C-alpha positions in Angstrom: 78.6 64.4 137.7 76.4 64.4 134.5 76.3 68.3 134.6 80.0 68.4 134.5 80.1 66.2 131.4 77.3 68.2 129.9 79.2 71.4 130.5 82.4 70.1 128.8 80.3 68.7 125.9 78.6 72.0 125.4 81.9 73.9 125.7 83.4 71.7 123.0 80.5 72.2 120.7 80.6 76.0 121.2 84.4 76.1 120.6 83.8 74.1 117.4 81.2 76.7 116.2 83.6 79.5 116.9 86.3 77.9 115.0 84.0 77.3 112.0 83.0 81.0 112.1 86.6 82.1 112.2 87.4 79.9 109.3 84.6 81.4 107.2 85.6 84.9 108.3 89.1 84.4 107.2 88.0 83.0 103.9 85.7 86.1 103.4 88.5 88.5 104.2 91.1 86.7 102.0 88.9 87.3 99.0 89.4 91.1 99.5 93.2 90.7 99.8 93.6 88.7 96.6 94.2 90.5 93.3 91.5 90.6 90.7 93.7 88.7 88.3 94.0 85.8 90.8 90.3 85.7 91.4 89.5 85.8 87.7 91.9 83.0 87.0 90.3 80.8 89.7 86.8 81.5 88.3 87.8 80.8 84.7 89.5 77.6 85.6 86.4 76.4 87.6 88.7 75.7 90.5 86.3 76.6 93.3 87.4 75.1 96.6 84.6 73.1 98.2 84.6 71.5 101.6 
């Protein structure tokens, strides 16, 4: 029975890691889709999103 719980726990951890990777990938891609003006405004305002 412990092996089933370990499998579920490891699956949950793996899915969490995949979710984080997708989140970072989407943020990375969104930088290329934004206009230069928008990026410059964010940098000059010092409004860097930190989590």
